[in-house]
N, C-alpha and C positions, 0 to 999 in steps of 0.2 A: 370775751378775747379780743375783739377788734380794737376796742377802744384803748387796749394796753399797747397797740402797736399803729397807732394813727400816724405816727412818725416815720413807719416803714413801710405800711403800704404804699403810698405816695411814691416811695424809691422803687418799689417792685414796678409799678406803673410807668415809672420814669425808665426802667430798664426795657420794658415790653414795647415801648413808644419809641426809645433810640433803635431798636433793631428794625422796628416797622419803617421808622423814616428811612433807615438805609437801604431796605428794600424798595421803597417806593422812590427814593431819589435816584436808584439806579433805573428805573423806568422813565423818570420826568425829565432827567438832565441827561440825555444821550449825549450832547455835544461835549460835556466834559468827560474825556477819554482818559484823564489823569487817575480814576478811580476814588479821588478825595470824598465826593458827593456821598459816595456809599460804604466807605471805610471809616471816615470819621465819627460818624453816629454809631458805628460798631466799637470803636474805640471808647466812646463816651459811655455807652451803655454797659461795656465790659467794666468800666470803672464802678459804676454803680453797683453793678452785681456782685463785684468783691466787697464792697463796703456792705452791702446787704446782707451777704453769707456770713461774713465776720461778726457781723453784730448779732446776728441769730446764734452763732456758736458762742460768742462771748457771754451773752444775756442767758443762754442755756433754755430759752424758752421755745413754744412753737407759734408759727403765725397761721391761722385760719382764716380765709376769706373766700368769697365768690365775685369773679370778675363780671357775671352776669345773673345775679340771683333773680329767683321765681321764673326760670325759664322753662320751656315745655317738657324737657327732659329732667328736670329737678336734678341737674347734674352741674358740671364744670366747677366743682369745690376745687380748692387749691390747698394744700399744706406744706410749709416749709418749716420743717423741725431740724435737729443738729443732723440728721443723716442728710436730708434734701440739701440743707445749708453746705455739707461738706462738699456734694457733687457740684452743687452751683458755683461754689468757690473754684473748683478745678476747671469748669467751664469758663468763669470769669477771668482767670489767668492764662490759660492757653489762648482764649479769643482776644484778648488784649495783644499778647505779643505777636500772634500769627496776625491780627488786623494792622499792625503797626508795620509788620514786615510785609504784607501785601501791597502797601502803598507803593513800595518799589518793585515788588515781584508782578506786578500786573501789566508792568511796561511790556513783559513777553508776550502779552496776547492783544496789546492796543493796535498794533497796525492790521494784524489780519483776522480779528474776532471781535465780536459784540461784546464787550467787556460789561454793559449794562445788564444783560443776562445773568453774566456771572455773578454780579453784585446782588442781584435779587436772590438767586437760589443760596449764595454764601450768607445773607443775613437771615434766610427764612431757615435754612438750615441750622443755625445757632441758636436761633428764637424757638424752634420746635424742641430742641434738647432742653432749652430752660424750663419752657412750659410742661415738657414731659416729666422731668424730675418733680416739679412742683405739683403734678395733678394728683388728685385725692378721690378719683373716682374711675370706672372701668371706661367709661364713654371718652372722657378727656384723654386718659393714657393711651387708649387705640388711635384716637384721632391724631394725636400728636407723634405717637411712636409711627404711624404710617407717613405722616408728613416729614417727619425725620428720614426714613427710608426712601421717599421718593426725592426730595431734595437732593439726597446724597447722591441718589442713582442718577439726577442729571447732571450733577458734578463730576461722577465719575466719568460719564460720556461727553465730558464739555469737549474734548478734542476728539469728536466724532468722526473726523477725517480717516482716522487710523482704524482699520477695520478691527484688528485686536481690541482696541478700548470699548467698541460696540459688544464684541463678545464677551469681554469682562461686566459689561454693565448688564447683560443678559443674565449672565451666571450670578451676578450678585442680586439681582431685582428676585430671580425665580428662589434663592436661599431665604432672602429676607422675607418674602412672602409665607415660605414653608415655615418659617420662625414665628411670624406674626399670628399665623393660624393657630399654631400650638398654644402660644400665649394668650390669645383671646380665649381658646377653650379653657384653658386652667382659670382664667378671671371669671368667666361666664359659670364655671362650676361652682367656684366660691361662692359666686352671687345666687346661685340657685340655693344654696345653704343657708344664706344670710337674709334672703328675700330683698335685697338693694343691691344697687350697681355702686354704692359709696365704699370707699375704703375703710371709712370708720366702723361700718357694719361688718366687715371682714375681721377687724380688730376684735370687735364685741363677741362676734360668735367662733372665734379661733379655738377656745378651749372645749367647746360644744361639738366641734367636727370630730367625725370617726376617723380613726387611724387610716382605714380604707381610703376614705376622701383626699385625706393629707397626702397620701403617699402618690395618688392619681395626680393630683394638683401639682405636686414636687416634679413628678417624670415629666408631665407636659411643660412645665415651667423651665425645668432644665435643659430639655431638649430646644425649646423655643428660645430662650435667651442664650443658651450656648452657642445657638448658631450665629447670632449676632456678635456674641464675643469671640467666635473664631476658634473654640475649642476642636482638638482631633476627635472625631474624623468630619467633623462640620464645618472645617476651615477653608474648603475648597476655594470658597469666594475671594478670601482675602489677599492671597498672593496675586490676583487679577486686578482687582479692584485698586488698592493702595497705588501701585506703579502707574496704573492708567490715569487717575485724577491728578489734576496739577498738585504741585508738592505743598501748598499751604492747606489744600483741601487733605490731601494724605495726612498732614499735620493734626487736623481737626479729628479726622476720622480714627486714626491710630491713639491718640491721646485722650480723648474725651467720648467719641460716639460708641466703641465699644465697651466703654466703660458704664455706659447705660445700662447694659445687660447685666452687669456686675449689681448696679444698684436695684434692678429687677428683682433678681434672686434674692438679695438682702431683705427687700420688703416681703416676699413670699415667704422665704424661710423664718425670719424673725418676728416680722409683724403679722402676718397672716395665718401663720401656721403654730404661734404659741411656743415655739423653741425658746427656752430659757424664761418663760414667764413665771416660773414657779408652780403653774397649776397642772400642766401637762407632764407626764413621764416623759423625760428627754432620751431615756434609754431606748425607747422605739425609733430614734431617729439616727442611731448610730451608723446605720447603713447608708445613710444620706452622706455624712461626712467621709465615710470609706470610699463613696463613689466619687467624691469631688477630689480626694487626694489621688484616688487611681486615674482619673482622667486628666487630672491636673500635672501629674509626672510623666505621663505618655504625650500630653501637649508639648510640655518643655523640652523633652528631649528630641521629638519629632522636629518641633518649630525650629531649634538651634541647629540640628543635623541638616535640615534644607538650606538654613540660613548661611551656614559656613562655607558651602559650596557654591554660593551664587555670585555670577559675575556684576549682575547688575544691583547697585546700592539700593535703589527702592523696593526692589523685591526682597534683597535680604534684610532689610529694615521690616518689612510688612511680614516675612517670616519670623523676625524676632519678635514681635507684636504677639505671636502665637505662644511663643515660648513665654514670655512675661505674664500672659493672662494664665498659662499654666502654674506659673509660681503662686500668682493669686489665688488660683483655685484651690492651690494646696493648703494656702493658708486658712482659707475658709473651711476647708476640710477638717483640717487640725482643730480648728475652733469648736466646730459641731462634735468632732469625736471628743474632745476634752470634756465638752459641755454635757454630752451624753452619759458620761461617768461622773458629773458633778465637780469635776475638776474645774472650778469658776476662775480662779485667778491664771489658770493656763489656757482656758478658753479666751477670756479677755486678751492676753498676751498674743495669742496667736492671731485674733482678730486685728490686734494692732499692728503686728507685723505684715499681715496681708492689705490693710488698709495704707500702711505707710509705703509698701511697695507699689500700690495702685496709683497714690499720689506721685511717687518717684517716676514711675513710668510715664505718667502725664506729662511730666516735665522734661526728662531727658528725651523721650521720643518725640516730642514735638520739635525740641532743639534738632534732633538729628534729621528729621525729615526736613526742616526749614534749611539745614545746611546741606542737605543732598539736593535741594530745590536751588539753592545758593550755585552749587555745581553746576547744574543744567543750565540755570540762568546764563553763566558764561560760557560753557563749554559745549552746550547742546547735546550732551551725553550724560548716561548714566553707567556707562559700561567701564568698569574699571580696567579693562584692558587697553583703553584708549585714553586713560587720564596718566597722572603722575607729575610731581613737581607742582602742584599747586600751592604748596606753602609760600612760594617765592611770589607769586602774582596774588594771592587770595591770603595775607597773613591773618588778618582778624576772623575771615570765616575759618580758617584752619585752627586758631585758637579755640574758637568758640565749639567747633566740631570736636575737638580733642577733649573738650570738658564733658561734652555729650558721650563720647566715646569711654572715657575713664569713668563716668556715672554708671553707665549700662553694664560696664565690666565689672562693677562691685569693688572697686579699689578704695582704699582708706583715704579719709577727708572728702568723699563726694558722696552724694545722698544714695545711690545705690548700694552702698557698703552698708549702710547702717540698716535697712530693711533685710537685707540678705543676711546680716548679722543677727536680727531679730529672728527670722525664720530659723536659722540653724539652731538658736537657743531653743525655740519651740521643738523642733526636731530631738534635740537632745532631752528635753523633759518627757519625750514621748512613752519612756520605760514606766511611767506612773499608771499607764493605761492598764487596768486589770486583766483585760481580753488579751492572752497571748497571741492569737492568731492576729487581730488588729496590728497590736505591738509591732510585730514581726512584719506586717505589710507596709506600716509606716517606715521602718527600717528600710525596706526596700525604697521607697519613695525618697528617703533622705539620700540614697546612693544615686538616684536618678537626679535629685537636685544637684549633688556635687559635680555629678558629670556635664549636667548642663553648664553649671559655672564656668567649670575648665573651658568647654567648647566655646561659649560666649566670649571669652579671652581672645581666643584664637580668631574669632569671627572678626572682631573690631581691630585687632592687631592687623589683620589683612586689608580692612576697609581703609583704614586710617594710613597704614603704611603704603599700599599699592597706589593709593588716590593723591596723598599729599607729600609722601617723603621720596618715592622713587624718581627715577630719571623721567622726564617727559617723552612720552611714547607718539604724540604727533605735534607737530609743529604750532598748532594753535595755542598750544599751552603758554607757549613763550611769548604770545602776544595778550593773552588774558589780565583782566584788572580786578580790583575789587569791586565786589557788589555796592548798589547806594546805600547811603546811610540807614535809612528807615530798616532795609533788611537785616543791618548789623545790629540796629537797636532793638528789634524784634528778637533775634538770636540772643542779644546780650541779656534781655530780662531773664530769660529762663536759664540761661548758663550762669547767673549770679545766684538764682534761687537752687540750682542744683548744689553749689559750694555752700549755700547758708543752710540747706537743710543737711549737709555733710557735715558740716563743723558744729553747727548748733542744733543738734536734732530734738532737744527737749521742746522747740518751737513745733515740729509736727507732732511730737508724741503729745503734747498737751491739747492740740488743737484736736486730734483724733480722739483722744480720751474724752475730750468734753463732747464732741458731737455724735460719739456713739454711745455715750454714758457707761464708758468700760468700768467693771468692778475690778480695778488694779488694787494692789495691797496700800494702806495707808503710809504716808510720809515716803513716797515714792521719791529718789531723787535722781539727778540728771543722769538718765542713759545707765542708771545702777539698778538692776534687776534683783540683786541678792535677796529682798524679801520674798520674790516670787520663787526663786529656787531654794531658799532655806525654808520655804512654807512647806514644801514636799521632801526636804531632808536631800537637796541636790547639792553639788558641789559649788562651791563660790568664786572659782578660780576664772569663771567667765564675766561675773560681774562687775560693776565699778568703773567701766570704761567711760572716759570721757575724751571724746576728739579732740576738743581745744587743747587739754593738757598734753595728750598724745603727738599732737601736731608741734607743741611748744618744745618738747622733749625732742622729736624727730630733728626739727630745725636747730636746736642746740647742738646736739650731736653731730649735724652736718657739718654746721659752722665750727664748731671745735676741731673737727677731723681736717677740714680744709686749713684751718689756721696752724695745726700742727704740722700738715705737710709743708705747708709756706715757711715755717720758721725753720724746720728741719732740711728741707730740700732746697730753700732759696728760690729764686727766680729760676724760671724755666725758660727755654728757647722753644718758640713756636716754628714748625717746619711744615711747609705745605708742598705737597706733593700730588701726583696724578693717582687716581683710584687704580689699584691693580686689576689688571685686565685679563688675568688667568694665563699669563705668557704670551698672550696674542699682541700685547703693546698698545692696546687702545680697549676702550670700554664704551658701549653704546646700549641704548634701551633694550636691544634684542636680548642681551646677555644676563637680564636680571630677572628676578623672580616675577613671575606672573600670580593673576589671581587664581587661576586653575593650578598651577605648580604649588602654591603656597597650601591650598587646602588638599591636594593631592594625597598626604599621608593619612588624613582622616577619611577620605574617599576609599583609600585602600582598605583601612581597617574595618569601616562599616560597608563593604563593598555588597555584601546579601542586602542590605537596606536599599542602598542606591541602584542595584543592579546597572552599572555603566556599560555603555555600548559605544566602539570605537568604530568610525567610518573614515575612509580614505576620499576625501573631496577631490584633490588633485595633485598630479605628480609632474614636475617640471624638470627636465633634463637638460643637461648642459649641450650648448650648440655645437661643440666640438666633438663631442662623444654622444651618441645617442643612447648609450647604456649605462651612463653614468648619470645619477639622480642629483639634480641640484637643490631642489626643495621638494618637499612632501607636506601637504596641508592636510592636517586630520582634525576631526570632531569629534568631542566626547560628549556624551550627552546621557543624562541619568534619567530613569524612570519614575514616575510618581505612583507608588503602589497603590495610593488611594484612589487615584483617578482610574487607573489600570485596572484594578482588582475590585472596587467597590462601584464608583459612580459610572465606570464605560458599562459594565453589565445593564445596571438599571437603565441607563439612556438607551442603549440597544433595544432592550425589552419594551420599553416606551414606544419607540419608533414602530417596533413590530405590532403591537397593540394597535397605533394610529392605522397601519397599513390593512389590517384584519377589518377595522371598522369601517374603512371605505368601501367595502363590499354593500353596505347598507345605502351609500349615495349613489342609486341608480339613476336619479332623475326623473324617476317617475311619480307624478303626484299621486296616483291612485294607490301606488305601494306605501306611501308614506302616510296616508289615511287609514289604511289597513292596520300598520303599526300603532299609530295612536288610538284606534279603536279596539285592538288588543289589549294594549296596556290599560285602558280604562275599564275593559271588563274584569281583567285581573284585579284592579285595585277595589273595584266594587265588591269582587268576592271576597277578598281579603277582609275588607270592612265588615262585611256581611258575616263572615265565620270568626272573626276576633270577638273575645268576650268583652 
């Protein structure tokens, strides 16, 4: 196997060496504060990684090798198959654009921080994700998983002068360690069944494992990986960590780090549990898919409901990541449910929808976080209430951010529309499920999916409209200028990919189909899924969609309409006048919608979910009349039901337990020795009485 890929293995080694050089250069070349010594190797390594992953996907083969053969643990096996190559491609694309972006963005920290430390953790973080996805044994996987978690933790608390950032880092560290413990438990349980730490042994023994063992492994992995993915109710760390980290790190964490959890779940379900292998009875896994769909639907709705009322752009984007992870979980769940009832084509179709949305989210969410970073780079705030009018001072940033907004909103001709269209087709095909209760449950999930899409549109209309199109709310907005060219180039790369994947979807469809070896019907045409729907007697009125053709028709109709109006109406006169000021004769920034007022209708409709509270902060009276109020400053705050009702009681009970254990800390050595003696006696008695 290795001889077949002698030309690929050096390429993988070049990838690893490039990121190692970036990390080491960060520590060695402290005098170079520009960031070039540790971002240029990252850019080179990302290009190598893209070439490597594309070659594996196109060739349709797997690459097995060991970086350190015959080591004392007999581990450190690595595998790059189609699935791993797909995730490596995402890491390569996002890392390339973010690294180019960081060449200019790092100037934000050069004067008052040691950017060399940042460069070291930045490169190590990306390298850990690459090696994690490539790992083929328990030891390597857990080591690189922990390395990824630790390096991301230090990047989250990089701005450690802010106490809230330290709190965010601690929450993230606690949750990620909880997830790691459960992931390790699931892998060790598989190892106990196979007798080896190698993932290859897991694959070979997957069909011989009992359903009981598989279910325990699934539950442990679902909770463990779900914690890293940010599913509800394990999402508590995500809204704190993403806004606290530098924006280029937020782009990496949201776009690719949380996707490593999806990668782990796919390995557990399809690789190590034998789902879809043809040997195991798939019907026993139907509740797995039902759990995925249920948690995914809840996560998507909860994530978007918190996102729409946020005033901080980065926190809104963080909650949006929870929503998109929920959509991906729905797609994976539908795939498992369809497969459980031997609906092979529909299962492959749902997997295609899930992976296409995973790809899209990695692209447009990295773009949006980099756009948010560009806003903070110039205005030093992410609060929408202090922004406005950015489109005049930052036109290119506004354009790229608009592409991200249109993509994540699922509008036609952008990549988000394609995956959401595929997901909707999967929902429409769910009536083929023979189990009525599951089919009805999937119907409720489709309603949650539709609600999510509607609120997403409102969310990003608010973010873009308030931040870029409204009247400036502070004087600093009038003095801002565009961000450096490298930052624009980084955003431009992923913005272009958003458009390409939206207009030419067969590129992403073909790549995913080859990477995951999906069993789609033969003679599949461009974005035409008539064979899938007709296979089960479904209606064909939703098939045969070609976005380039639709775009041409749309442009033709627009041009024809404008031409007709020009010919019939002739030239029109342009009249410029002041904006109507509601009868006051003037218009200022205080008279326009704010981020809070724009989301107020949604807050009112879902008030039982938000549980808003109003508090009067200050009252200013007129100087001439002490009874007449000149202004009243109020604050509306929403409660987090998960933190208040779930995590709050858990934390308080833990503290109470710690308080009780303090009673044993008397400071007397003789009492400590007595406790040890009693415990030893009890252990000896237990061993003596045990059979």
